[in-house]
C-alpha positions in Angstrom: 184.8 81.7 56.1 186.0 83.6 59.0 188.6 82.3 61.3 186.7 83.5 64.3 184.8 80.9 66.2 181.2 81.8 66.2 177.9 80.0 66.9 176.0 79.3 63.7 172.1 79.2 63.4 169.9 77.2 61.2 166.3 77.6 60.8 164.5 74.4 59.8 160.9 75.2 58.5 158.4 73.1 56.3 158.5 76.0 53.9 161.6 77.1 52.1 160.2 80.6 51.7 159.2 80.9 55.3 162.8 79.9 56.5 164.4 82.3 54.1 162.1 85.2 55.1 162.9 84.6 58.8 166.6 84.6 58.0 166.2 87.9 56.1 164.0 89.4 59.0 166.5 88.3 61.7 169.4 89.8 59.7 167.6 93.0 59.1 166.6 93.5 62.9 170.0 92.4 64.3 171.1 96.0 64.4 173.0 96.2 61.2 176.7 95.4 60.6 178.2 91.8 60.6 176.0 89.1 61.8 176.8 85.5 63.0 176.3 82.9 60.1 172.5 81.9 59.7 171.1 79.6 57.0 167.7 78.5 56.0 166.7 74.8 55.7 163.2 74.9 54.4 161.0 72.4 52.6 162.2 69.5 50.7 164.9 69.0 48.2 162.4 69.1 45.6 161.1 72.6 46.8 157.8 71.1 48.2 156.5 71.5 51.8 158.2 69.3 54.4 161.6 68.7 56.0 164.8 67.6 54.5 167.5 66.2 56.5 169.8 66.8 53.4 169.0 70.5 53.4 169.4 70.7 57.3 172.9 69.0 57.1 174.0 71.4 54.3 172.8 74.4 56.1 174.5 73.3 59.4 177.8 72.8 57.6 177.5 76.1 55.9 177.1 77.9 59.2 179.5 75.9 61.3 182.4 78.0 62.7 183.5 75.5 65.4 181.5 77.1 68.2 178.3 75.0 67.7 175.1 75.2 65.6 171.8 76.2 67.0 168.9 74.5 65.1 165.6 76.3 65.6 162.5 74.5 64.0 159.0 75.4 63.1 156.7 72.4 63.6 156.5 68.8 64.9 158.1 66.9 62.1 160.9 69.3 61.8 161.6 68.5 65.5 161.6 64.7 64.7 163.9 65.2 61.6 166.5 67.1 63.8 166.2 64.8 66.7 166.8 61.8 64.5 169.7 63.6 62.8 171.3 64.3 66.2 170.8 60.7 67.4 172.6 59.4 64.3 175.5 61.6 65.3 177.2 62.0 61.9 174.8 64.2 59.9 175.4 67.4 61.8 178.6 69.1 63.0 179.9 68.6 66.5 178.2 70.9 68.9 174.9 70.9 66.9 171.9 71.4 69.2 168.2 71.5 68.9 166.9 74.7 70.5 163.4 75.0 72.0 162.4 78.3 71.1 159.7 80.3 69.1 160.7 80.3 65.5 160.7 84.0 64.6 161.4 85.8 68.0 163.8 83.0 68.9 165.8 83.3 65.7 166.1 87.0 66.1 167.2 86.7 69.8 169.7 83.8 68.8 171.2 85.8 65.9 171.7 89.0 68.0 173.4 86.9 70.8 175.6 84.9 68.5 176.6 88.1 66.6 177.6 89.7 69.8 180.0 86.7 70.5 177.8 84.6 72.8 178.5 80.9 73.2 176.1 78.2 72.3 174.5 78.1 75.9 174.0 81.9 75.7 172.5 81.7 72.3 170.1 78.9 73.5 169.1 80.9 76.6 168.5 84.1 74.4 166.3 82.1 72.1 164.4 80.2 74.7 163.8 83.4 76.6 161.8 84.6 73.7 159.1 82.4 75.0 158.3 85.2 77.7 157.8 88.0 75.1 154.3 89.1 75.8 152.4 90.8 73.0 149.6 92.2 75.3 
């Protein structure tokens, strides 16, 4: 683990393979070089479809570098899981935050910003701005 404080990012998906693929995509598109810590928390502990608070908690601890953890989620019950964990207050590192952003585009923007040294507010803003990316 690096001594440098850096925002960590967790991608919470109902599917382990989807979460892992988006982590791989984001790292690949983050302009090479060292990137901020990012982890996938997809599916259930048994490997099925769903959301696991245990996997989310493990991933958040893995990426925590003392500057906050941005949690991006894919679908409704993942939102509810993370909101519940934040309300409990002891399952996630201090400074963990649910970020309302598109899952793929937001993950890439968040990783680029965190890798450049952005704080949690900047990472959240970059991820949220991804809602404005037009495809037409």
